MDAnalysis code that builds the backbone (N, CA, C; Angstrom):
import MDAnalysis as mda
import numpy as np

u = mda.Universe.empty(681, n_residues=227, atom_resindex=np.repeat(np.arange(227), 3), trajectory=True)
u.add_TopologyAttr("name", ["N", "CA", "C"] * 227)
u.add_TopologyAttr("resid", np.arange(1, 228))
u.add_TopologyAttr("resname", ["MET", "GLN", "PRO", "GLU", "LYS", "VAL", "LYS", "MET", "ASP", "LYS", "GLU", "LEU", "LEU", "CYS", "ILE", "ASN", "THR", "GLU", "LYS", "VAL", "TYR", "ASP", "TRP", "ILE", "LEU", "ASN", "GLU", "ALA", "THR", "PHE", "ASP", "LEU", "SER", "LEU", "ALA", "ASP", "LEU", "GLU", "LEU", "PRO", "ILE", "ASN", "PRO", "ALA", "THR", "GLY", "ALA", "GLN", "LEU", "GLU", "CYS", "ASP", "ASP", "ILE", "ASP", "VAL", "ASP", "THR", "VAL", "THR", "CYS", "THR", "VAL", "GLU", "PRO", "ALA", "ALA", "VAL", "ASP", "PRO", "ILE", "VAL", "ILE", "LEU", "ASP", "ARG", "VAL", "ASP", "GLN", "HIS", "PHE", "VAL", "ILE", "ASP", "GLY", "GLU", "PRO", "VAL", "THR", "LEU", "GLN", "LEU", "VAL", "ASN", "ILE", "ARG", "LYS", "ASN", "PHE", "GLU", "VAL", "THR", "ILE", "SER", "VAL", "ASN", "LEU", "ILE", "PRO", "GLU", "LEU", "GLY", "GLY", "THR", "THR", "LEU", "GLU", "VAL", "GLY", "THR", "ALA", "GLU", "PHE", "THR", "ARG", "CYS", "GLU", "GLN", "VAL", "ILE", "LEU", "CYS", "ALA", "PRO", "ASP", "GLY", "THR", "ASP", "VAL", "ASN", "VAL", "THR", "TYR", "THR", "ASP", "LEU", "ASP", "CYS", "PHE", "VAL", "CYS", "THR", "ALA", "ILE", "CYS", "ASP", "PRO", "THR", "THR", "THR", "ALA", "THR", "PRO", "ASP", "GLU", "LEU", "ASP", "VAL", "THR", "VAL", "THR", "VAL", "ARG", "LEU", "CYS", "GLN", "SER", "ILE", "GLN", "SER", "VAL", "PHE", "GLU", "VAL", "THR", "LEU", "GLU", "ILE", "VAL", "ALA", "ASP", "PHE", "CYS", "GLN", "PRO", "ARG", "ASP", "LEU", "LEU", "PRO", "ILE", "ALA", "PRO", "CYS", "PRO", "ALA", "PRO", "THR", "ILE", "PRO", "PRO", "GLN", "CYS", "PRO", "VAL", "VAL", "PHE", "PRO", "ASN", "THR", "ALA", "ALA", "SER", "GLY", "ASP", "LYS", "TYR"])
u.atoms.positions = np.array([
    [-20.344, 44.915, -26.485],
    [-21.296, 43.883, -26.089],
    [-20.739, 42.503, -26.432],
    [-21.018, 41.555, -25.548],
    [-20.563, 40.205, -25.789],
    [-21.543, 39.476, -26.710],
    [-21.035, 38.649, -27.622],
    [-21.943, 37.891, -28.478],
    [-22.756, 36.910, -27.664],
    [-24.001, 36.728, -28.042],
    [-24.858, 35.785, -27.335],
    [-24.398, 34.363, -27.606],
    [-24.521, 33.537, -26.575],
    [-24.188, 32.132, -26.761],
    [-25.212, 31.457, -27.660],
    [-24.692, 30.588, -28.499],
    [-25.570, 29.853, -29.393],
    [-26.077, 28.623, -28.661],
    [-27.368, 28.496, -28.560],
    [-27.968, 27.353, -27.888],
    [-27.975, 26.175, -28.843],
    [-27.319, 25.082, -28.428],
    [-27.244, 23.889, -29.271],
    [-28.015, 22.763, -28.606],
    [-28.673, 21.956, -29.419],
    [-29.400, 20.809, -28.894],
    [-28.415, 19.757, -28.400],
    [-28.875, 18.987, -27.430],
    [-28.035, 17.901, -26.935],
    [-27.801, 16.888, -28.047],
    [-26.628, 16.270, -27.982],
    [-26.238, 15.346, -29.040],
    [-25.699, 14.069, -28.424],
    [-25.899, 12.957, -29.088],
    [-25.351, 11.678, -28.662],
    [-23.860, 11.659, -28.991],
    [-23.028, 11.473, -27.961],
    [-21.582, 11.557, -28.127],
    [-20.911, 10.271, -27.676],
    [-19.771, 9.981, -28.269],
    [-18.883, 8.922, -27.798],
    [-17.611, 9.583, -27.266],
    [-17.234, 9.267, -26.036],
    [-16.029, 9.849, -25.444],
    [-15.152, 8.741, -24.879],
    [-13.853, 8.974, -24.906],
    [-12.894, 8.068, -24.281],
    [-12.548, 8.602, -22.902],
    [-12.654, 7.744, -21.892],
    [-12.363, 8.160, -20.529],
    [-11.931, 6.943, -19.733],
    [-11.740, 7.110, -18.422],
    [-11.376, 6.004, -17.561],
    [-12.517, 5.687, -16.597],
    [-12.863, 4.418, -16.530],
    [-13.831, 3.954, -15.541],
    [-13.064, 3.568, -14.280],
    [-13.500, 4.092, -13.148],
    [-12.877, 3.765, -11.873],
    [-13.542, 2.504, -11.335],
    [-12.768, 1.423, -11.253],
    [-13.290, 0.162, -10.724],
    [-13.317, 0.162, -9.197],
    [-12.303, 0.807, -8.592],
    [-12.240, 0.846, -7.134],
    [-11.334, 2.010, -6.745],
    [-11.521, 2.514, -5.523],
    [-10.760, 3.685, -5.089],
    [-10.694, 3.684, -3.577],
    [-9.478, 3.728, -3.033],
    [-9.297, 3.799, -1.595],
    [-8.286, 4.902, -1.261],
    [-8.399, 5.432, -0.046],
    [-7.400, 6.337, 0.500],
    [-6.679, 5.596, 1.614],
    [-5.355, 5.657, 1.577],
    [-4.570, 4.840, 2.489],
    [-3.469, 5.683, 3.116],
    [-3.266, 5.520, 4.417],
    [-2.213, 6.231, 5.129],
    [-1.199, 5.229, 5.655],
    [0.076, 5.581, 5.567],
    [1.122, 4.696, 6.054],
    [2.219, 5.518, 6.717],
    [2.820, 4.953, 7.766],
    [3.941, 5.563, 8.456],
    [5.001, 4.498, 8.676],
    [6.248, 4.825, 8.380],
    [7.318, 3.858, 8.599],
    [8.601, 4.588, 8.955],
    [9.485, 3.860, 9.634],
    [10.758, 4.414, 10.077],
    [11.875, 3.938, 9.155],
    [12.887, 4.763, 9.070],
    [14.019, 4.486, 8.200],
    [15.295, 4.838, 8.956],
    [16.265, 3.937, 8.945],
    [17.550, 4.176, 9.601],
    [18.616, 4.442, 8.546],
    [19.273, 5.573, 8.688],
    [20.366, 5.942, 7.776],
    [21.634, 6.050, 8.610],
    [22.569, 5.157, 8.361],
    [23.784, 5.107, 9.165],
    [25.003, 5.447, 8.315],
    [26.026, 5.935, 9.003],
    [27.347, 6.175, 8.400],
    [27.288, 7.179, 7.251],
    [26.516, 8.259, 7.443],
    [26.508, 9.336, 6.451],
    [27.707, 10.244, 6.721],
    [28.663, 10.265, 5.838],
    [29.877, 11.050, 6.049],
    [29.581, 12.541, 5.954],
    [30.115, 13.316, 6.898],
    [29.938, 14.758, 6.851],
    [30.637, 15.321, 5.619],
    [30.024, 16.358, 5.006],
    [30.590, 16.898, 3.766],
    [31.750, 17.860, 4.026],
    [32.291, 18.382, 2.942],
    [33.307, 19.418, 3.001],
    [32.630, 20.765, 3.228],
    [33.231, 21.612, 4.033],
    [32.724, 22.976, 4.202],
    [32.957, 23.735, 2.899],
    [31.876, 24.121, 2.189],
    [32.075, 24.770, 0.889],
    [32.753, 26.127, 0.993],
    [32.687, 26.743, 2.173],
    [33.294, 28.072, 2.329],
    [34.806, 27.995, 2.506],
    [35.277, 26.905, 3.137],
    [36.708, 26.811, 3.445],
    [37.400, 25.655, 2.738],
    [36.618, 24.674, 2.284],
    [37.219, 23.490, 1.680],
    [37.726, 22.489, 2.694],
    [37.499, 22.750, 3.985],
    [37.962, 21.855, 5.039],
    [36.913, 20.784, 5.323],
    [37.373, 19.615, 5.714],
    [36.466, 18.534, 6.086],
    [35.754, 18.871, 7.394],
    [34.418, 18.801, 7.382],
    [33.653, 19.098, 8.589],
    [33.781, 17.975, 9.603],
    [33.704, 18.379, 10.879],
    [33.724, 17.419, 11.973],
    [32.456, 17.595, 12.805],
    [32.246, 16.677, 13.744],
    [31.023, 16.710, 14.541],
    [30.863, 18.039, 15.277],
    [31.962, 18.600, 15.740],
    [31.878, 19.867, 16.478],
    [31.496, 21.040, 15.587],
    [31.529, 20.843, 14.266],
    [31.230, 21.938, 13.342],
    [29.742, 22.032, 13.011],
    [28.949, 21.048, 13.400],
    [27.537, 21.032, 13.028],
    [26.668, 21.104, 14.275],
    [25.434, 21.593, 14.088],
    [24.429, 21.616, 15.153],
    [23.533, 20.405, 14.935],
    [23.797, 19.349, 15.686],
    [23.096, 18.089, 15.453],
    [21.603, 18.198, 15.726],
    [21.185, 19.236, 16.466],
    [19.757, 19.424, 16.740],
    [19.011, 20.018, 15.545],
    [19.740, 20.403, 14.496],
    [19.098, 21.012, 13.327],
    [19.024, 20.055, 12.139],
    [19.294, 18.779, 12.354],
    [19.235, 17.814, 11.251],
    [17.794, 17.706, 10.752],
    [17.611, 17.837, 9.440],
    [16.288, 17.763, 8.830],
    [16.323, 16.798, 7.647],
    [15.129, 16.481, 7.150],
    [15.039, 15.555, 6.023],
    [13.984, 16.034, 5.043],
    [14.136, 15.612, 3.809],
    [13.100, 15.751, 2.783],
    [12.973, 14.418, 2.073],
    [11.768, 14.088, 1.651],
    [11.543, 12.816, 0.973],
    [10.765, 13.057, -0.308],
    [11.165, 12.365, -1.369],
    [10.529, 12.481, -2.671],
    [10.405, 11.091, -3.295],
    [9.392, 10.891, -4.160],
    [9.359, 9.639, -4.925],
    [10.616, 9.520, -5.778],
    [11.086, 8.308, -5.978],
    [12.273, 8.089, -6.789],
    [12.042, 8.572, -8.219],
    [13.113, 9.044, -8.851],
    [12.999, 9.538, -10.217],
    [12.700, 8.412, -11.204],
    [13.147, 7.213, -10.893],
    [12.934, 6.053, -11.761],
    [12.089, 5.029, -11.010],
    [11.019, 4.582, -11.648],
    [10.132, 3.562, -11.072],
    [9.678, 3.919, -9.654],
    [9.031, 5.060, -9.478],
    [8.556, 5.404, -8.126],
    [7.487, 4.449, -7.618],
    [6.655, 3.924, -8.537],
    [5.598, 2.972, -8.174],
    [5.695, 1.769, -9.110],
    [5.736, 0.579, -8.530],
    [5.770, -0.651, -9.325],
    [4.681, -1.580, -8.804],
    [3.761, -1.968, -9.687],
    [2.738, -2.956, -9.325],
    [3.344, -4.334, -9.579],
    [3.627, -5.050, -8.498],
    [4.330, -6.327, -8.638],
    [3.423, -7.419, -9.201],
    [2.267, -7.588, -8.592],
    [1.321, -8.595, -9.080],
    [-0.005, -8.394, -8.368],
    [-0.977, -9.178, -8.782],
    [-2.292, -9.173, -8.134],
    [-2.812, -10.606, -8.112],
    [-3.423, -10.961, -6.989],
    [-3.887, -12.334, -6.797],
    [-5.351, -12.290, -6.402],
    [-6.164, -13.137, -7.056],
    [-7.587, -13.189, -6.730],
    [-7.795, -13.678, -5.295],
    [-8.697, -12.994, -4.613],
    [-9.080, -13.372, -3.256],
    [-10.600, -13.418, -3.208],
    [-11.137, -14.448, -2.597],
    [-12.583, -14.645, -2.561],
    [-13.120, -14.235, -1.190],
    [-14.173, -13.408, -1.207],
    [-14.766, -12.889, 0.013],
    [-16.280, -13.061, -0.054],
    [-16.908, -12.957, 1.113],
    [-18.361, -12.879, 1.200],
    [-18.676, -11.556, 1.885],
    [-19.285, -10.619, 1.153],
    [-19.579, -9.295, 1.661],
    [-21.085, -9.080, 1.593],
    [-21.685, -8.781, 2.728],
    [-23.139, -8.616, 2.815],
    [-23.864, -9.835, 2.268],
    [-23.282, -11.000, 2.557],
    [-23.913, -12.247, 2.148],
    [-23.714, -12.619, 0.691],
    [-22.976, -11.785, -0.065],
    [-22.769, -12.055, -1.485],
    [-21.307, -12.431, -1.731],
    [-21.043, -13.517, -2.457],
    [-19.657, -13.859, -2.797],
    [-19.101, -12.868, -3.818],
    [-17.855, -12.467, -3.624],
    [-17.222, -11.509, -4.530],
    [-15.743, -11.850, -4.632],
    [-15.196, -11.658, -5.815],
    [-13.774, -11.893, -6.045],
    [-13.070, -10.548, -6.183],
    [-12.157, -10.287, -5.271],
    [-11.337, -9.084, -5.327],
    [-9.882, -9.492, -5.539],
    [-9.021, -8.487, -5.617],
    [-7.620, -8.766, -5.902],
    [-6.728, -8.236, -4.777],
    [-5.784, -9.062, -4.368],
    [-4.733, -8.641, -3.446],
    [-3.598, -8.081, -4.303],
    [-3.403, -6.769, -4.222],
    [-2.436, -6.083, -5.084],
    [-1.166, -5.800, -4.291],
    [-0.040, -6.251, -4.805],
    [1.255, -6.016, -4.179],
    [1.936, -4.829, -4.867],
    [2.289, -3.823, -4.069],
    [2.832, -2.575, -4.612],
    [4.209, -2.329, -4.002],
    [5.161, -1.966, -4.871],
    [6.488, -1.562, -4.402],
    [6.670, -0.078, -4.684],
    [7.072, 0.674, -3.634],
    [7.253, 2.120, -3.768],
    [8.703, 2.474, -3.462],
    [9.293, 3.270, -4.335],
    [10.693, 3.660, -4.191],
    [10.778, 5.158, -3.889],
    [11.638, 5.510, -2.937],
    [11.760, 6.882, -2.477],
    [13.224, 7.298, -2.436],
    [13.421, 8.602, -2.310],
    [14.729, 9.175, -2.018],
    [14.578, 10.134, -0.842],
    [15.424, 9.975, 0.169],
    [15.388, 10.873, 1.323],
    [16.723, 11.601, 1.406],
    [16.645, 12.897, 1.640],
    [17.839, 13.741, 1.711],
    [17.967, 14.307, 3.115],
    [19.186, 14.207, 3.677],
    [19.467, 14.681, 5.026],
    [20.298, 15.958, 4.941],
    [19.905, 16.980, 5.729],
    [20.626, 18.256, 5.775],
    [20.880, 18.631, 7.227],
    [21.869, 19.501, 7.442],
    [22.207, 19.947, 8.789],
    [22.770, 21.363, 8.710],
    [22.646, 22.105, 9.804],
    [23.191, 23.462, 9.879],
    [24.569, 23.453, 10.518],
    [25.450, 24.305, 10.018],
    [26.718, 24.538, 10.691],
    [26.464, 25.317, 11.976],
    [27.411, 25.269, 12.896],
    [27.279, 26.045, 14.123],
    [27.356, 27.532, 13.776],
    [26.788, 28.409, 14.625],
    [26.787, 29.846, 14.319],
    [28.179, 30.409, 14.043],
    [29.204, 29.896, 14.727],
    [30.558, 30.412, 14.527],
    [31.053, 30.188, 13.101],
    [30.462, 29.195, 12.413],
    [30.846, 28.922, 11.026],
    [29.818, 29.457, 10.030],
    [28.878, 30.256, 10.538],
    [27.918, 30.902, 9.647],
    [26.526, 30.341, 9.679],
    [26.318, 29.160, 10.299],
    [24.971, 28.590, 10.402],
    [24.370, 28.142, 9.089],
    [25.190, 27.970, 8.049],
    [24.682, 27.577, 6.736],
    [24.103, 26.166, 6.769],
    [23.034, 25.944, 6.002],
    [22.459, 24.606, 5.866],
    [23.179, 23.860, 4.752],
    [23.672, 22.675, 5.070],
    [24.403, 21.866, 4.100],
    [23.727, 20.509, 3.938],
    [23.757, 19.998, 2.730],
    [23.235, 18.654, 2.471],
    [24.289, 17.628, 2.843],
    [23.884, 16.666, 3.681],
    [24.812, 15.624, 4.112],
    [24.827, 14.470, 3.121],
    [23.652, 14.037, 2.696],
    [23.611, 12.920, 1.750],
    [22.191, 12.536, 1.402],
    [22.066, 11.719, 0.367],
    [20.777, 11.212, -0.107],
    [20.830, 9.696, -0.164],
    [19.764, 9.065, 0.287],
    [19.688, 7.603, 0.271],
    [18.398, 7.165, -0.398],
    [18.466, 6.055, -1.090],
    [17.287, 5.458, -1.715],
    [16.761, 4.346, -0.812],
    [15.447, 4.196, -0.779],
    [14.866, 3.104, -0.014],
    [13.560, 2.663, -0.667],
    [13.130, 1.491, -0.284],
    [11.949, 0.864, -0.883],
    [11.039, 0.348, 0.224],
    [9.739, 0.533, 0.014],
    [8.751, -0.042, 0.912],
    [7.674, -0.731, 0.062],
    [7.156, -1.835, 0.574],
    [6.125, -2.578, -0.139],
    [4.867, -2.654, 0.723],
    [3.738, -2.793, 0.059],
    [2.480, -2.930, 0.785],
    [1.488, -3.732, -0.052],
    [0.472, -4.215, 0.619],
    [-0.609, -4.948, -0.030],
    [-1.919, -4.221, 0.224],
    [-2.747, -4.142, -0.810],
    [-4.081, -3.564, -0.665],
    [-5.078, -4.484, -1.356],
    [-6.293, -4.473, -0.846],
    [-7.380, -5.237, -1.446],
    [-8.193, -4.286, -2.317],
    [-8.285, -4.598, -3.614],
    [-9.013, -3.761, -4.552],
    [-9.828, -4.625, -5.497],
    [-10.832, -4.013, -6.083],
    [-11.441, -4.602, -7.274],
    [-10.562, -4.171, -8.439],
    [-9.591, -5.017, -8.777],
    [-8.603, -4.679, -9.804],
    [-8.311, -5.896, -10.667],
    [-9.294, -6.351, -11.438],
    [-9.084, -7.530, -12.272],
    [-8.032, -7.273, -13.344],
    [-7.531, -8.362, -13.932],
    [-6.532, -8.239, -14.999],
    [-7.058, -7.321, -16.100],
    [-6.196, -6.450, -16.576],
    [-6.581, -5.492, -17.609],
    [-6.746, -4.088, -17.064],
    [-7.008, -3.972, -15.751],
    [-7.117, -2.642, -15.156],
    [-5.720, -2.134, -14.800],
    [-5.594, -0.817, -14.732],
    [-4.372, -0.182, -14.254],
    [-4.580, 0.252, -12.810],
    [-3.538, 0.103, -12.009],
    [-3.583, 0.561, -10.627],
    [-2.733, 1.822, -10.529],
    [-3.373, 2.939, -10.188],
    [-2.700, 4.230, -10.089],
    [-2.572, 4.634, -8.626],
    [-1.359, 4.988, -8.234],
    [-1.091, 5.442, -6.871],
    [-0.646, 6.901, -6.938],
    [-1.345, 7.769, -6.219],
    [-1.018, 9.192, -6.177],
    [-0.836, 9.606, -4.730],
    [0.286, 10.271, -4.442],
    [0.525, 10.745, -3.087],
    [-0.191, 12.080, -2.885],
    [-1.073, 12.113, -1.901],
    [-1.716, 13.375, -1.542],
    [-0.931, 14.096, -0.460],
    [-0.044, 13.371, 0.221],
    [0.842, 13.975, 1.208],
    [2.036, 13.052, 1.376],
    [3.232, 13.637, 1.414],
    [4.458, 12.861, 1.585],
    [5.437, 13.731, 2.356],
    [5.760, 13.312, 3.583],
    [6.583, 14.150, 4.443],
    [7.409, 13.259, 5.362],
    [8.402, 13.871, 6.007],
    [9.233, 13.124, 6.937],
    [9.745, 14.052, 8.022],
    [10.190, 13.467, 9.122],
    [10.870, 14.238, 10.164],
    [11.944, 13.363, 10.785],
    [12.955, 14.024, 11.342],
    [14.078, 13.316, 11.950],
    [13.711, 12.968, 13.387],
    [13.789, 11.689, 13.701],
    [13.482, 11.230, 15.061],
    [14.724, 11.322, 15.942],
    [15.841, 10.767, 15.481],
    [17.092, 10.861, 16.229],
    [18.229, 11.166, 15.261],
    [19.258, 11.838, 15.786],
    [20.451, 12.140, 14.987],
    [21.657, 12.123, 15.920],
    [22.655, 11.339, 15.577],
    [23.866, 11.209, 16.383],
    [25.064, 11.336, 15.457],
    [26.028, 12.161, 15.870],
    [27.256, 12.306, 15.098],
    [28.356, 11.497, 15.771],
    [29.018, 10.640, 14.983],
    [30.058, 9.760, 15.506],
    [31.420, 10.254, 15.045],
    [32.252, 10.749, 15.974],
    [33.627, 11.104, 15.586],
    [34.392, 9.850, 15.181],
    [35.201, 9.973, 14.167],
    [36.009, 8.849, 13.708],
    [37.477, 9.237, 13.812],
    [38.298, 8.417, 13.228],
    [39.725, 8.733, 13.228],
    [40.004, 9.881, 12.275],
    [41.163, 10.448, 12.373],
    [41.523, 11.575, 11.500],
    [41.611, 11.169, 10.045],
    [41.714, 9.865, 9.778],
    [41.866, 9.404, 8.395],
    [40.538, 9.347, 7.648],
    [39.414, 9.305, 8.366],
    [38.098, 9.211, 7.725],
    [37.193, 10.304, 8.275],
    [36.232, 10.771, 7.450],
    [35.317, 11.829, 7.910],
    [34.415, 11.335, 9.042],
    [34.007, 12.257, 9.924],
    [33.013, 11.930, 10.944],
    [31.699, 11.568, 10.275],
    [30.882, 10.747, 10.965],
    [29.670, 10.200, 10.350],
    [28.429, 10.555, 11.160],
    [27.329, 10.667, 10.448],
    [26.040, 10.994, 11.049],
    [25.116, 9.787, 10.928],
    [24.509, 9.397, 12.051],
    [23.511, 8.321, 12.074],
    [22.157, 8.947, 12.365],
    [21.183, 8.675, 11.495],
    [19.884, 9.337, 11.589],
    [18.777, 8.298, 11.460],
    [17.724, 8.462, 12.274],
    [16.491, 7.703, 12.057],
    [15.413, 8.692, 11.638],
    [14.685, 8.328, 10.602],
    [13.696, 9.203, 9.984],
    [12.343, 8.508, 10.004],
    [11.306, 9.271, 10.312],
    [9.940, 8.771, 10.217],
    [9.283, 9.393, 8.996],
    [8.787, 8.550, 8.119],
    [8.143, 8.991, 6.880],
    [6.645, 8.739, 6.990],
    [5.861, 9.750, 6.631],
    [4.402, 9.631, 6.635],
    [3.889, 9.947, 5.250],
    [3.010, 9.092, 4.748],
    [2.436, 9.340, 3.427],
    [0.946, 9.057, 3.432],
    [0.233, 9.858, 2.668],
    [-1.181, 9.631, 2.390],
    [-1.290, 9.418, 0.885],
    [-2.058, 8.430, 0.500],
    [-2.092, 8.078, -0.913],
    [-3.505, 7.738, -1.371],
    [-3.730, 8.057, -2.627],
    [-4.970, 7.693, -3.308],
    [-4.640, 6.553, -4.262],
    [-5.343, 5.439, -4.118],
    [-5.081, 4.262, -4.949],
    [-6.357, 3.924, -5.711],
    [-6.257, 3.917, -7.024],
    [-7.405, 3.621, -7.883],
    [-7.065, 2.508, -8.866],
    [-8.062, 1.683, -9.160],
    [-7.967, 0.763, -10.288],
    [-8.875, 1.304, -11.381],
    [-8.315, 1.453, -12.592],
    [-9.044, 2.107, -13.674],
    [-8.886, 1.312, -14.957],
    [-9.806, 1.582, -15.881],
    [-9.765, 0.928, -17.193],
    [-10.319, 1.902, -18.225],
    [-9.610, 2.024, -19.350],
    [-10.048, 2.941, -20.396],
    [-11.298, 2.386, -21.090],
    [-12.304, 3.234, -21.195],
    [-13.557, 2.819, -21.814],
    [-14.013, 3.901, -22.789],
    [-14.891, 3.508, -23.684],
    [-15.557, 4.444, -24.587],
    [-17.025, 4.473, -24.202],
    [-17.501, 5.673, -23.840],
    [-18.864, 5.813, -23.340],
    [-19.737, 6.527, -24.356],
    [-20.995, 6.140, -24.379],
    [-21.996, 6.824, -25.191],
    [-22.859, 7.648, -24.237],
    [-22.838, 8.967, -24.421],
    [-23.587, 9.841, -23.527],
    [-24.332, 10.886, -24.351],
    [-25.360, 11.440, -23.734],
    [-26.089, 12.557, -24.329],
    [-25.705, 13.805, -23.561],
    [-25.190, 14.798, -24.266],
    [-24.686, 15.981, -23.572],
    [-24.724, 17.189, -24.487],
    [-24.568, 18.354, -23.866],
    [-24.414, 19.601, -24.616],
    [-22.946, 19.816, -24.930],
    [-22.673, 20.431, -26.081],
    [-21.327, 20.872, -26.368],
    [-21.008, 22.090, -25.525],
    [-19.763, 22.198, -25.103],
    [-19.340, 23.360, -24.341],
    [-19.222, 24.566, -25.255],
    [-19.458, 25.736, -24.667],
    [-19.341, 26.993, -25.396],
    [-18.235, 27.832, -24.773],
    [-17.622, 28.705, -25.568],
    [-16.604, 29.581, -24.980],
    [-17.213, 30.442, -23.892],
    [-16.412, 30.735, -22.881],
    [-16.895, 31.594, -21.809],
    [-16.918, 33.038, -22.278],
    [-17.661, 33.860, -21.539],
    [-17.684, 35.289, -21.831],
    [-16.325, 35.898, -21.553],
    [-16.006, 36.929, -22.314],
    [-14.769, 37.643, -22.059],
    [-14.860, 38.367, -20.725],
    [-13.729, 38.462, -20.053],
    [-13.707, 39.181, -18.793],
    [-13.884, 40.679, -19.049],
    [-14.497, 41.395, -18.122],
    [-14.743, 42.830, -18.316],
    [-13.470, 43.654, -18.145],
    [-12.517, 43.396, -19.015],
    [-11.250, 44.117, -18.983],
    [-11.025, 44.722, -20.358],
    [-10.768, 46.013, -20.413],
    [-10.534, 46.680, -21.692],
    [-9.269, 46.126, -22.330],
    [-9.313, 45.839, -23.641],
    [-8.135, 45.260, -24.288],
    [-6.961, 46.220, -24.321],
    [-7.227, 47.517, -24.357],
    [-6.160, 48.518, -24.369],
    [-6.470, 49.581, -23.326],
    [-5.465, 50.095, -22.636],
    [-5.739, 51.135, -21.642],
    [-6.188, 52.422, -22.301],
    [-7.081, 53.158, -21.631],
    [-7.552, 54.437, -22.160],
    [-6.442, 55.477, -22.035],
    [-6.413, 56.438, -22.954],
    [-5.394, 57.481, -22.852],
    [-5.533, 58.233, -21.537],
    [-4.406, 58.588, -20.959],
    [-4.408, 59.326, -19.699],
    [-3.818, 60.714, -19.914],
    [-4.322, 61.666, -19.142],
    [-3.844, 63.045, -19.219],
    [-3.022, 63.322, -17.969],
    [-1.810, 63.837, -18.128],
    [-0.995, 64.128, -16.947],
    [-1.712, 65.108, -16.031],
    [-1.491, 65.049, -14.741],
    [-2.131, 65.992, -13.810],
    [-1.693, 67.425, -14.115],
    [-2.653, 68.346, -14.006],
    [-2.387, 69.742, -14.323],
    [-2.193, 70.558, -13.043],
    [-1.762, 71.812, -13.245],
    [-1.515, 72.705, -12.116],
    [-2.324, 73.989, -12.318],
    [-3.641, 73.936, -12.160],
    [-4.469, 75.105, -12.457],
    [-4.176, 76.299, -11.559],
    [-3.595, 76.068, -10.394],
    [-3.264, 77.193, -9.523],
    [-2.168, 78.051, -10.142],
    [-1.285, 77.406, -10.903],
    [-0.160, 78.118, -11.510],
    [-0.475, 78.537, -12.935],
    [-1.081, 77.630, -13.700],
    [-1.330, 77.914, -15.111],
    [-2.518, 77.103, -15.589],
    [-3.445, 77.688, -16.378],
    [-3.454, 79.133, -16.681],
    [-3.938, 79.956, -15.502],
    [-3.319, 81.103, -15.358],
    [-3.695, 82.036, -14.281],
    [-4.781, 82.961, -14.841],
    [-6.046, 82.632, -14.521],
    [-7.170, 83.380, -15.120],
    [-7.155, 84.833, -14.699],
    [-6.703, 85.065, -13.483],
    [-6.677, 86.475, -13.015],
    [-5.658, 87.266, -13.803],
    [-4.492, 86.681, -14.016],
    [-3.443, 87.372, -14.744],
    [-3.837, 87.581, -16.193],
    [-4.515, 86.578, -16.769],
    [-4.871, 86.710, -18.190],
    [-5.901, 87.829, -18.416],
    [-6.615, 88.254, -17.359],
    [-7.604, 89.324, -17.522],
    [-6.999, 90.703, -17.342],
    [-5.714, 90.794, -16.918],
    [-5.088, 92.116, -16.738],
    [-4.863, 92.798, -18.080],
    [-4.970, 94.026, -18.073],
    [-4.695, 94.810, -19.278],
    [-3.448, 95.636, -19.066],
    [-2.644, 95.710, -20.067],
    [-1.387, 96.451, -19.994],
    [-1.472, 97.662, -20.876],
])
């Protein structure tokens, strides 16, 4: 049997949390041109790849926030508005976002069709949003979706002295949640949480008996024979 939960009276509590001053969802799409990406070495043979060795129709991309400073809040400037007849001061927030995009391509079937990474490039995009984000608040940007696709891909043969190059245009689409928040200490009346009930799972498995062969043993008919 599970122990009964202890009913506790509500208590006045102080908790540390974040107050959300403003919150918007924002979608953005932008194009990126990546030129002169040198084709890599074929890892199977060690030979320098050429345009004829790759299937240019299989060029793909992946995009990720940069490992260092993916989001930088540059500044915020007060802007005065009249909304529903009431004057209000909001902030024009300038945001810089840093990304890394990686380009990959497949070898032709005759060379095994392996997917190889061609190169990675860093890029930056900036945007402005209007928020209630006065000085002292933090602006948090969270990507709810971040994806890309290759719009065009062209392989340029070069001289024998330099590797052939790939020129790619990429379209990046992102959906983001942008909040302005401030740490606060709140006084609330609430119940304390209680542990949940244990799941109806036995802590140890019950002993099991191997399947028997009653047709063979014990043979009740044979055991009744008299000799």
